N, C-alpha and C positions, 0 to 999 in steps of 0.2 A: 224663279221666283214661285215656288210652288205653295199652296196654303200649308201653313202651319196651325192646325188648329187650337194649340196651346196658346196662341196670340189672343184668341177671344174667350179665354179662361174667365176674365172678370167681367165679360160684356153679358148682358140680359139676352134672352132667347130672341125677343123681338129686334134688339141692336144687330144680332149676328144675320138673323133673316133680312135685314135692313141693308146690312153693308154688303151682301152676297147677291142682292137682286140686282137684275138684268132691267133697266128702266127703258121703254121705248117711248119715241116722242117724235112730234112732227113739228117744224117751224118754218118760218118763210124768210128767205134771204135774197133779195135783189127780186122780189115778185115771182121766186121759184120756190116749189113746195122742196123741202128738204126732210127726210126721213133719217134717223139714226137711233142708236141705242148708247147706253152708258152703264158702264159697270165699275165698282171699286170707287173709294175716296181717299185713295192714297195720294202723296205730294208729287209724284212722278207724272206727269200728264202725258197722254199718247193718243194719237189718231191712228186708227185702222182704215186702210182703202181698199176696197175689194177689185177683184179682178174682172175681166171681160165677162159680159151678160151675166154678172154676179150680182149679189147684194150680201149684207152683213149678214143675214139669217144663214144664207148658204156658205160663205166662205169663212166666217168667224162665227160657227155656232156656240151654244152655251158652253160645251164640253172645252172649248177653247179658251173661252173668256175665264171660264172658273179655274182653270191651271195656273191662272195669275192670283198673287196674293192682294186683295182687294183693300188691305190697308198700305200697300207698297205703291198701288198705281190706280190712276182714274183713266179709264180707257173708254174712248168714245169711237163708235164704228159708223161711218158716214154711208149712206145711199148714194152716189154720186148722182146729178139730174138725169132723169130718164131710167133709173134702175131700181129696183125694189119699190121702196114706199115713197122715193121721189117722184112718184107719177101720179096722175098725168102731168104734163105730155110724155110720150113713151121718147127714149134717147135717139138723137140724132147722130149718127156715127159719121165722124170727119177726122181730118188727120191733125186738127188742133183741139180736139174735143179733150183731150187731157189737161191741157193748156188751160181750155177755158172752165174745167171744173176746179181749178186750184183756188180760186178766189172763194169760191164757195165752202172749200174745207177751212182756210183761214178765218172766214167770218164766222161759220160756225164754232170753232173754238174761242174767238173772241167774244162771242155772243155767250158761251158758257163760262166764261172766265177762267179758262183752262189753258193758259199760256205761261212761260213758255212750254212748248210741247215736242217729244218725238214722234215722228211722224212715220209709219210702218206702211209700205205698199206691197200688195201683191198680184204678180202677172200685171195686167195693164195697169192695175192701181199702183205700181212701181213707177209709171211714166209720170202719172200724177202727182205721187208724192215728190219725185224730183223737181217739178215745177213748184210745188209747196214750197219747199226747201228754199228756191232761188228767190221766189216772191216773199216769202215770209222774214227773210232775214233774221233779226233778232228773237222773232216770236218763236223760231225754229231750231232746236239746240242739238238735235241727233235724228238720223236717218236710217231706218232697216229696210231692205231690199230683199223681197222673197220671190225668186224666179223671176227674175229682172231681164228685160230685153229691150234696149234703146235702137238696136240694130238689127236688120233683116238680110240675110245671105241669100243666095240661090237656092240653097237646099231649104231654108225654113219658107222662102216664098212657094217653092213648089209644093210643100208638104201643106201649108196652111190653105193653098189654092185647091186642093185635093180633097181638103175639109169642108168646103162651103156647103155641100150639099147634106143637110143633116139627115136627109131620108137613107144615107148610105152609113149613117152611125152605128155603132153596137147599140142595141135597146138600154142597157144600162149606162150608157153615156147621156142619153136624153133624159134619162129618169132621174138623174142628178138635179136637173135643171126645174122638173114639173112642179115638185112641192111648192114652188116660189113664182114660177111664170105659166101663163098658158103655151101651149107648145107652138103656136103659130108667132108668139112674140119671139120667142127662141131662135125659131128659123130666120125671121127676117133679120133680127138683130145678129145674128152670128155671120150670114151671109154679107150684110153690110160692113161687118167688123173686117171680115176676111178681104173684102174688096178694098177698105182703107188701107190694110197692110200691104196688099199688091200696089196701091198707088204709091207707097212710101217706097216699095223697093223700084218701080218702074220710073217714077218720076222725081224722088227725092233722094237717089242714090242708096237707098236701103237706111238712111237716120231719119228715125224720129225727131220733131223738134225737141225732145229731153235731151237728145244724145249730146246736142250742142252747148247745152249749159251744164253740164258735167264738170269741166274744169273749173266753173268760178265757185263751186259749192267749198265752204271754207269749214263746214261743221263735219264733227264724227260721222262715218259712214259703215253700216255692216252689211254686207252682203252675202246671203243665204240662198245655195241651190240644193235640191234635193236630188238624189239618185235618178229619179224617173222624171224630172222634170225635161221637158222636150225644145222648148221654143226659147229657154233662157240663153243669153248670151254668157261666154266664158267670164269668170267672177273676176280672173286675173285682168281683163281689160279694164274693168272698172277701178279697181287698184291701181293702174296706169295711169289713167286718166285722171282721178279724183283724189285732190291732194292728202286728205287725210281718211283713207279707206281700209278696212280690214275684210277679208272674206273667209268663209267656212266651206 
């Protein structure tokens, strides 16, 4: 879906600028401040959900959004409660956090009159996307999972535990977060998130709540993993448990 500039040949300069503009806004859903951005005016509606300790500006920057044709799709990127522009309050990490985020995602798309839609999740956002797909029913027509993990094995639990202390990170790792968050926020949120992952491994058999609802999904699902993704599940697992799933 790259932008073909010839499609704008009959548009005025102002119309071209307007359709390619990324608009940021804040709304209130269930008494919670929810920040989001919107790009494009196409008929294919999409919701993008960021990863752990992320935000839409970090995980879906301008260069990513503008790789999509704005006449083909309408993209909304949400900051889940407690992340990015959806603060205060700061995020409270817990096992059911992604499940609790799902209603905010669905209600935002309903509020914007952008249904039905395709939901796309990145990393932690994949688990939220799964809950959105399950709860949204006819409002969600496709799902894309990028670097998804709904299960934690012993190796992933050990590696995650070893990353709890952000003081031991390489400097460039922390730098990626600092344009969007204070360092103390990143330290606390990352430690809390690692603790949740450890709880899932120790107390829930390594299965996040999202893992249990995968077989119930009926919509088409696409799973994408990169060669450097470290904590994602084997995409073949998703293809085995989701009825209509492809992977790359």
